[in-house]
C-alpha positions as CSV (number, residue, x, y, z in Angstrom):
1,M,64.7,169.1,3.2
2,A,65.0,170.6,-0.7
3,V,67.2,173.4,-1.4
4,E,65.6,176.2,-2.7
5,Q,67.5,179.6,-4.7
6,I,66.4,182.3,-6.5
7,Y,68.4,183.6,-9.7
8,D,67.2,185.9,-12.3
9,Y,68.6,183.0,-15.1
10,V,69.0,179.6,-14.5
11,I,70.6,177.7,-17.2
12,I,70.1,173.4,-17.1
13,G,73.3,172.0,-18.9
14,G,76.8,172.7,-18.9
15,G,78.0,171.6,-21.9
16,T,79.3,173.8,-24.9
17,A,75.8,176.0,-25.1
18,G,75.6,176.3,-21.4
19,A,78.9,177.3,-20.6
20,A,79.1,180.0,-23.3
21,L,75.8,180.9,-21.7
22,A,76.5,181.3,-18.3
23,A,79.3,182.9,-18.9
24,R,77.8,185.7,-21.3
25,L,74.7,186.7,-18.7
26,S,76.9,186.7,-15.9
27,E,78.8,189.9,-17.4
28,N,76.2,191.7,-16.3
29,S,76.9,192.2,-12.5
30,E,73.4,192.8,-11.5
31,A,72.0,189.2,-13.2
32,R,72.1,186.3,-11.0
33,V,73.1,183.4,-13.0
34,A,72.7,179.6,-12.0
35,L,74.1,177.1,-14.2
36,L,73.0,173.1,-13.3
37,E,75.3,170.5,-14.8
38,A,74.2,166.9,-14.1
39,G,78.1,165.7,-14.4
40,A,81.6,166.5,-12.5
41,G,83.3,169.7,-12.9
42,E,86.1,167.8,-13.7
43,G,86.8,164.3,-15.0
44,P,89.8,161.7,-16.0
45,A,93.4,163.4,-16.4
46,I,92.9,162.8,-20.0
47,M,90.9,165.2,-20.4
48,S,93.5,167.6,-20.9
49,D,95.6,166.2,-23.6
50,G,95.2,168.1,-27.0
51,N,95.6,165.0,-29.1
52,P,92.0,164.6,-30.8
53,E,92.5,160.5,-30.7
54,A,92.4,160.5,-26.9
55,A,89.0,161.3,-27.1
56,V,88.2,157.6,-27.6
57,G,89.6,156.9,-24.1
58,L,86.8,158.9,-22.8
59,W,83.9,157.2,-24.7
60,G,82.2,155.0,-22.0
61,S,83.9,156.7,-18.8
62,S,82.4,159.0,-15.7
63,V,82.1,161.7,-18.0
64,D,80.2,160.2,-20.8
65,W,76.3,159.6,-20.5
66,N,77.3,156.5,-22.9
67,Y,73.8,156.3,-24.5
68,T,73.0,153.9,-26.8
69,T,70.5,153.7,-29.5
70,T,67.5,151.8,-30.4
71,P,68.0,148.9,-33.0
72,Q,68.6,150.5,-36.3
73,S,67.0,148.8,-39.1
74,G,68.8,150.5,-41.9
75,T,72.1,149.4,-40.3
76,E,71.0,145.8,-39.8
77,N,69.5,146.1,-36.5
78,T,72.9,147.5,-34.7
79,V,72.6,149.4,-31.4
80,H,74.8,152.1,-31.5
81,T,76.9,153.8,-28.8
82,W,76.1,157.4,-28.7
83,P,78.6,159.0,-26.2
84,R,77.8,162.3,-25.2
85,G,79.8,164.4,-22.6
86,R,78.4,164.4,-18.8
87,V,80.6,167.2,-17.3
88,L,81.3,170.5,-17.3
89,G,82.0,171.4,-21.4
90,G,79.7,168.7,-22.1
91,S,80.4,167.3,-25.3
92,S,83.4,169.6,-26.1
93,S,85.5,168.4,-23.4
94,I,85.2,164.6,-24.9
95,N,85.2,165.2,-28.7
96,G,87.4,165.4,-31.1
97,L,88.6,168.9,-31.0
98,T,87.5,170.1,-34.5
99,H,86.7,173.5,-34.7
100,L,84.8,174.0,-37.9
101,R,81.6,176.1,-38.6
102,G,80.2,174.6,-41.9
103,H,79.7,176.3,-45.6
104,A,77.0,179.2,-45.5
105,S,74.4,177.4,-47.1
106,S,74.1,175.1,-44.0
107,Y,72.8,178.4,-42.5
108,D,70.6,179.5,-44.9
109,A,69.0,176.2,-44.9
110,W,67.5,177.0,-41.6
111,E,65.8,180.2,-42.9
112,K,64.3,178.4,-46.0
113,Q,62.8,175.6,-43.4
114,G,61.0,178.2,-41.4
115,A,63.5,179.7,-39.1
116,A,63.2,183.4,-40.1
117,G,66.4,185.4,-39.6
118,W,68.4,182.5,-39.0
119,N,70.6,182.7,-42.2
120,Y,74.5,182.4,-42.3
121,R,74.7,186.6,-42.7
122,E,72.7,186.7,-39.7
123,M,74.6,183.9,-37.9
124,L,78.3,185.2,-38.6
125,P,79.1,188.0,-35.7
126,F,77.6,185.6,-33.1
127,L,80.5,182.9,-35.1
128,M,82.9,185.3,-35.1
129,R,82.6,186.5,-31.4
130,S,83.2,182.8,-30.0
131,E,86.6,182.2,-31.9
132,R,90.2,184.0,-31.4
133,A,91.4,182.9,-34.6
134,A,94.2,185.4,-35.2
135,G,96.4,185.8,-38.6
136,R,92.5,184.7,-40.3
137,D,90.4,187.4,-42.6
138,P,88.8,189.7,-39.9
139,R,85.9,190.2,-42.2
140,F,84.6,186.5,-41.0
141,R,86.9,185.4,-38.4
142,G,86.4,186.2,-34.9
143,Q,89.8,187.9,-33.5
144,A,89.0,188.0,-29.6
145,G,86.8,185.2,-28.3
146,P,87.2,183.4,-25.7
147,M,87.7,180.2,-28.1
148,T,91.8,179.9,-29.4
149,I,92.1,178.6,-32.5
150,E,95.5,177.5,-32.4
151,E,98.1,177.0,-35.8
152,P,97.8,173.3,-36.0
153,P,101.1,171.2,-35.9
154,A,103.1,170.3,-39.0
155,A,101.5,167.7,-40.9
156,T,103.5,164.6,-41.1
157,P,104.5,162.9,-44.5
158,L,101.6,160.9,-44.8
159,A,99.1,163.5,-43.6
160,Q,100.7,166.0,-46.3
161,D,100.1,163.3,-48.9
162,L,96.4,162.3,-48.1
163,H,95.9,166.3,-48.3
164,D,97.7,166.5,-52.1
165,A,95.6,163.0,-52.6
166,A,92.5,164.8,-52.5
167,V,94.1,167.7,-55.0
168,D,95.1,165.4,-57.5
169,A,91.5,164.1,-57.4
170,G,90.3,167.0,-58.4
171,F,89.4,169.0,-55.5
172,P,90.2,172.6,-54.8
173,R,92.6,173.6,-52.3
174,C,90.8,175.7,-49.6
175,E,93.0,177.9,-47.5
176,D,90.2,178.6,-44.4
177,G,87.8,175.7,-44.1
178,N,85.7,178.4,-42.1
179,A,85.3,180.9,-45.2
180,P,81.6,181.5,-45.8
181,Q,81.8,179.7,-48.7
182,A,84.7,177.2,-47.6
183,E,84.7,174.1,-50.3
184,G,87.3,171.4,-51.2
185,V,89.9,170.5,-49.0
186,F,91.4,172.2,-46.0
187,W,93.2,172.0,-43.0
188,S,91.2,171.2,-40.0
189,E,91.4,173.8,-37.3
190,R,91.1,172.5,-33.6
191,N,90.1,173.6,-30.1
192,V,93.4,173.5,-28.5
193,A,95.1,175.9,-26.3
194,G,98.9,175.7,-25.3
195,G,99.0,172.1,-26.4
196,R,95.5,171.1,-24.2
197,R,92.4,170.2,-24.5
198,Q,89.9,173.5,-24.8
199,S,86.6,172.7,-24.0
200,A,83.8,175.5,-23.8
201,A,84.2,175.3,-20.3
202,D,87.8,176.2,-19.9
203,A,87.2,179.3,-22.3
204,Y,84.3,180.4,-21.5
205,L,83.5,179.5,-17.7
206,L,86.6,178.8,-15.8
207,P,88.0,182.2,-16.3
208,V,84.8,183.7,-14.7
209,L,84.4,181.3,-12.0
210,S,84.8,183.9,-9.2
211,R,82.1,186.0,-10.7
212,P,79.9,186.6,-7.6
213,N,77.0,186.4,-9.5
214,L,77.5,183.5,-10.8
215,T,76.6,179.5,-9.3
216,V,77.7,176.8,-10.8
217,V,76.0,173.5,-9.4
218,T,77.8,170.2,-10.5
219,D,76.2,166.6,-10.2
220,A,72.7,168.4,-10.2
221,Q,70.6,166.2,-12.7
222,V,67.5,168.1,-13.5
223,Q,64.0,165.8,-12.5
224,R,61.5,168.3,-14.2
225,L,60.6,171.9,-14.6
226,L,58.4,174.0,-12.5
227,M,55.3,175.2,-14.1
228,D,52.7,177.8,-12.8
229,N,50.1,178.7,-14.9
230,G,51.7,178.3,-18.5
231,R,54.9,179.8,-17.2
232,C,58.0,178.2,-16.2
233,R,59.3,179.0,-12.8
234,G,62.4,176.9,-12.1
235,A,63.6,173.2,-12.1
236,E,63.7,170.5,-9.6
237,Y,67.1,168.6,-9.4
238,V,68.9,165.8,-7.1
239,R,72.6,166.0,-6.1
240,N,74.2,163.5,-3.9
241,G,70.6,161.8,-3.6
242,K,69.3,165.3,-2.1
243,P,66.7,167.2,-3.8
244,G,67.0,170.6,-4.8
245,T,64.7,173.8,-6.5
246,V,65.8,176.5,-8.5
247,H,63.6,179.2,-9.2
248,A,64.1,182.0,-12.1
249,E,62.5,185.2,-12.2
250,R,63.6,186.1,-15.3
251,E,63.9,183.0,-17.7
252,V,64.9,179.2,-17.8
253,V,67.3,178.7,-20.4
254,L,67.6,174.6,-21.3
255,S,70.8,173.7,-22.6
256,A,71.1,170.0,-22.1
257,G,71.5,169.4,-25.7
258,A,69.3,167.3,-28.8
259,I,68.8,164.2,-26.4
260,G,68.7,166.1,-22.6
261,S,66.5,169.4,-23.3
262,P,63.7,167.1,-24.9
263,Q,63.9,164.4,-22.3
264,I,63.3,167.6,-19.4
265,L,60.8,168.9,-21.5
266,M,59.0,165.6,-21.9
267,L,59.1,164.9,-18.0
268,S,57.6,168.1,-17.4
269,G,54.6,167.8,-19.5
270,I,55.8,169.2,-22.9
271,G,56.1,167.3,-25.9
272,P,53.2,164.8,-28.0
273,A,50.7,164.8,-25.6
274,D,49.4,161.3,-26.7
275,H,53.2,160.1,-25.7
276,L,53.2,161.5,-22.3
277,R,49.6,160.4,-21.7
278,Q,50.5,156.8,-22.7
279,L,53.4,157.2,-19.4
280,G,50.9,158.9,-17.1
281,I,52.5,162.4,-17.4
282,P,50.1,165.4,-17.3
283,V,50.2,167.4,-20.5
284,R,51.0,171.2,-19.9
285,A,51.8,171.8,-23.5
286,D,51.1,169.6,-26.5
287,L,54.0,170.3,-28.5
288,P,54.4,167.1,-31.0
289,G,57.6,168.4,-32.2
290,V,59.6,167.9,-28.9
291,G,61.7,165.3,-29.6
292,A,61.0,165.0,-33.2
293,N,63.7,165.4,-36.1
294,L,66.4,164.0,-34.6
295,H,69.1,163.4,-37.1
296,D,73.2,162.9,-37.1
297,H,75.8,162.5,-39.9
298,P,76.1,158.9,-40.4
299,L,79.8,157.9,-40.7
300,A,81.5,155.4,-42.4
301,W,85.2,155.0,-43.8
302,I,87.6,153.1,-45.8
303,S,91.3,151.7,-45.2
304,Y,94.3,151.1,-46.4
305,G,97.5,149.3,-45.5
306,V,100.8,150.9,-45.9
307,K,104.3,150.2,-47.6
308,K,105.9,151.8,-44.9
309,S,105.7,153.1,-41.4
310,P,104.1,156.3,-40.9
311,V,105.9,158.9,-38.9
312,P,104.4,159.0,-35.5
313,G,103.2,162.2,-33.5
314,P,101.2,164.8,-33.6
315,S,100.0,166.3,-37.0
316,R,97.7,168.7,-38.9
317,Q,94.5,166.8,-40.1
318,A,93.1,167.2,-44.2
319,M,89.5,167.4,-44.2
320,L,87.1,168.3,-47.2
321,L,84.0,169.6,-48.1
322,A,82.5,168.3,-51.4
323,R,79.3,167.6,-53.7
324,T,77.8,164.4,-54.5
325,S,76.3,166.4,-57.8
326,R,76.7,169.6,-58.8
327,D,72.8,170.5,-58.1
328,R,73.5,170.1,-54.8
329,D,74.5,172.4,-51.6
330,P,77.8,170.7,-50.3
331,D,76.8,167.3,-48.6
332,I,80.1,165.1,-48.0
333,L,82.5,166.1,-45.4
334,M,85.7,164.0,-45.2
335,S,88.5,163.3,-43.1
336,F,91.9,161.8,-43.5
337,T,93.7,160.0,-40.9
338,S,96.9,158.5,-40.4
339,V,95.8,154.9,-39.1
340,A,94.0,152.2,-40.6
341,L,90.8,152.1,-38.7
342,E,88.6,148.9,-37.8
343,P,84.7,149.8,-38.1
344,R,82.6,151.7,-35.6
345,W,86.2,152.7,-33.8
346,A,86.6,148.8,-33.2
347,G,90.3,149.3,-33.1
348,A,93.2,150.6,-35.7
349,Q,96.5,149.2,-37.3
350,E,99.4,150.8,-39.3
351,G,97.5,152.7,-42.3
352,F,95.5,155.2,-43.4
353,S,91.8,156.1,-43.4
354,I,89.5,158.4,-45.4
355,L,86.0,159.0,-43.7
356,F,83.4,160.0,-45.2
357,G,79.6,161.5,-43.6
358,L,76.4,162.8,-44.9
359,A,76.5,166.2,-44.3
360,N,72.9,166.7,-44.7
361,P,71.0,163.6,-44.6
362,T,67.2,163.3,-45.1
363,S,66.4,160.6,-42.8
364,R,64.6,161.6,-39.4
365,G,64.6,160.1,-36.3
366,S,63.1,160.6,-32.4
367,V,64.0,160.9,-28.8
368,R,61.1,159.4,-26.6
369,L,60.7,158.8,-23.0
370,R,61.3,155.2,-21.7
371,S,59.7,155.9,-18.9
372,A,58.4,158.7,-16.6
373,D,61.3,158.1,-14.0
374,P,63.7,160.9,-15.0
375,T,66.9,158.8,-14.3
376,S,65.9,156.4,-17.3
377,Y,67.7,156.8,-20.3
378,P,65.4,157.8,-23.1
379,L,64.8,156.0,-26.5
380,I,67.3,157.3,-29.0
381,D,66.3,156.7,-32.8
382,P,68.5,158.6,-35.2
383,A,66.7,156.1,-38.0
384,Y,70.2,156.0,-39.8
385,L,69.7,155.3,-43.5
386,T,66.0,155.2,-43.3
387,E,65.8,157.3,-46.5
388,S,67.0,155.1,-49.9
389,E,68.8,158.6,-51.0
390,D,71.1,158.8,-47.6
391,L,72.4,155.4,-48.8
392,A,72.8,156.3,-52.3
393,R,74.7,159.3,-51.9
394,M,76.9,157.4,-49.3
395,V,77.8,155.2,-51.8
396,T,78.9,157.9,-54.2
397,A,80.8,159.3,-51.4
398,L,82.3,155.9,-50.9
399,R,83.6,155.9,-54.5
400,M,85.0,159.5,-53.9
401,A,87.0,158.2,-51.2
402,R,88.6,155.7,-53.3
403,H,89.5,157.7,-56.1
404,I,91.2,160.1,-53.4
405,A,93.2,157.5,-52.4
406,R,94.0,155.9,-55.5
407,A,96.0,159.2,-56.4
408,D,99.5,159.2,-57.4
409,A,100.2,161.3,-54.3
410,L,99.6,158.0,-52.3
411,S,101.5,155.7,-54.5
412,A,104.6,155.5,-52.1
413,W,102.3,154.8,-49.4
414,R,99.5,152.8,-50.6
415,D,99.0,149.3,-50.1
416,D,96.0,146.6,-50.1
417,E,92.2,148.0,-49.3
418,I,91.6,146.9,-45.8
419,L,88.0,148.1,-45.8
420,P,86.1,147.3,-47.3
421,G,88.1,145.3,-50.1
422,K,87.3,143.3,-53.0
423,E,83.8,142.1,-51.8
424,A,82.3,146.0,-52.1
425,V,82.3,146.5,-56.4
426,T,78.8,147.0,-57.1
427,D,76.7,149.5,-55.8
428,E,74.5,146.9,-54.0
429,E,77.7,145.7,-52.9
430,C,79.0,148.9,-51.3
431,G,75.6,149.9,-50.2
432,A,75.6,146.5,-47.7
433,Y,79.0,147.7,-46.6
434,I,77.9,150.8,-45.9
435,R,74.9,149.4,-43.8
436,R,77.0,147.4,-42.0
437,T,79.5,149.6,-40.8
438,V,78.3,153.0,-40.7
439,G,78.3,155.0,-37.1
440,T,77.6,158.2,-35.6
441,Y,79.7,161.4,-35.9
442,F,78.7,162.3,-32.9
443,H,76.4,165.2,-34.1
444,P,72.9,164.6,-33.2
445,V,70.4,167.7,-33.6
446,G,67.2,169.1,-34.6
447,T,64.9,167.7,-31.4
448,C,63.6,171.3,-30.6
449,R,64.2,173.0,-33.9
450,I,63.2,176.4,-35.0
451,G,60.2,177.6,-36.8
452,A,56.7,179.1,-36.7
453,D,54.7,175.7,-38.0
454,D,53.3,173.2,-35.8
455,G,55.9,171.0,-35.4
456,A,58.5,173.6,-34.3
457,V,59.2,173.4,-30.8
458,V,61.2,177.2,-30.4
459,D,60.3,180.5,-32.1
460,T,62.7,182.6,-33.9
461,A,63.9,184.1,-30.5
462,L,64.5,180.7,-29.2
463,R,61.3,180.9,-26.4
464,V,59.5,177.4,-26.2
465,H,55.9,177.8,-28.0
466,G,53.1,177.9,-25.7
467,I,55.2,178.2,-22.3
468,D,56.4,181.9,-20.6
469,G,59.8,182.0,-19.4
470,L,61.9,179.3,-20.8
471,S,64.2,179.0,-23.7
472,I,66.5,176.5,-25.3
473,A,69.8,176.9,-26.6
474,D,71.9,174.1,-28.0
475,A,71.8,171.7,-31.1
476,S,68.5,170.7,-30.4
477,V,67.3,174.1,-32.2
478,M,68.4,173.3,-35.5
479,P,66.3,172.6,-38.2
480,S,68.6,170.8,-40.2
481,I,72.3,169.8,-39.6
482,V,75.1,171.9,-40.4
483,A,77.5,170.4,-42.9
484,A,80.5,170.3,-40.2
485,N,81.0,169.1,-37.0
486,T,78.6,170.5,-34.8
487,N,80.8,172.4,-31.8
488,A,81.6,175.9,-33.5
489,A,77.8,176.2,-35.0
490,V,76.8,175.3,-31.0
491,L,79.0,178.2,-29.5
492,G,77.0,180.3,-32.4
493,I,74.0,179.6,-31.1
494,A,75.0,180.3,-27.5
495,E,76.2,183.4,-28.1
496,R,73.4,184.4,-30.0
497,A,70.9,183.2,-27.7
498,A,72.7,185.3,-24.9
499,H,72.6,188.4,-26.9
500,L,68.6,187.6,-27.3
501,V,68.0,186.5,-23.5
502,A,69.9,189.7,-22.3
503,A,68.1,191.9,-25.0
504,R,64.8,190.9,-23.3
505,A,65.4,191.5,-19.9
506,E,66.3,195.2,-21.1
507,R,62.3,195.8,-22.3
């Protein structure tokens, strides 16, 4: 017999957004809140490691969905591995710990694409609400939020020289990479507290688990939403092989991420009608934008050997936000690391690398169901480099990275160029290298975007078009990706979603 329970709010997905939402909505002691998470409540001991490189050891583990893409025509038909967190905290529990909001233009772009009111000025209070950044400018940095932003460790000599090489190459110093108009080279901030990884679950959820009005159910994989005359009433899930049902008297909030949220919608009959009919799924709402607009930052790098061994140990890491041309918003995001990485995270050796990602790609892909079976992984097509403009800008970024690598600040370190090496000189050769080596920056977004047009999935209050009692809050609602690692932006979306959902209950 299925377990049935009734709450005011049901949140599906305990990742970055879901953890924050559950904590905020349960601040109202009269609101009964349930959070369903498909993964476990905790994972391997390595999850507590405050070293960003430890994240690699979590990929493919029990706390990773371990998705793969369809063969990508833009990357020589490569099938890419896509790590996504399957544990409380979601991908914030297995990511590289970077806390970076993105340039103000990233949010202003949302409004220009039809997400009225979702500009930087309107988002800033919610971005600030998520963080505790002591010592930073209180005009645009939060001072009392759950996510503690600690002073990063001192830079090792190689890390410092990588930072200085970017300055030598002509890029301005930036004191705070999370300032509204941050551009240039800056030291990255990390979601680390007391030397330990700080996921959204660590910061938001774990401190409030004792609240009597908050129920967290882990290992609960949602099969479909419960629909009744155009209203979402709850969800069906399976836990330890047994079915369960949760009912929401006020609202269901879908926070399963850019892959999970469109998958659950389509399994429930909400999505492109033709696609659903092909799979024998009754159509509840024909929303062609569900699963469309998928994109990610395509990432590649150059690597060099070194003349002397770098100093080991923790270090702060420099990043750079730059433009491929003056008439663009910042569109290249770089990071500098004190190891020579092999392509697509296949390994590393002594040396250094300059990673470059396209901050605002124009290529767009999709998420589609493989079958009507909820346990079947969806078809994930990020459409990497399918637009020629994206490849051209990645080639420009490679040349920018080489210019930095050859700066005087690195002359005492720099040995031979390992990647791409002498075979990549012309634009055509550089483009071929990028197609062979580009991969995910782990930042999928956009599959349930905000807007008012026929391709939008949610309105500006995050309510699903045509369905009562259902909203979405996660990276899937972004019309376009921010020029940054996405976790900080998702926290801001969740904070704003909590405000919007709570305000609806007061009417």
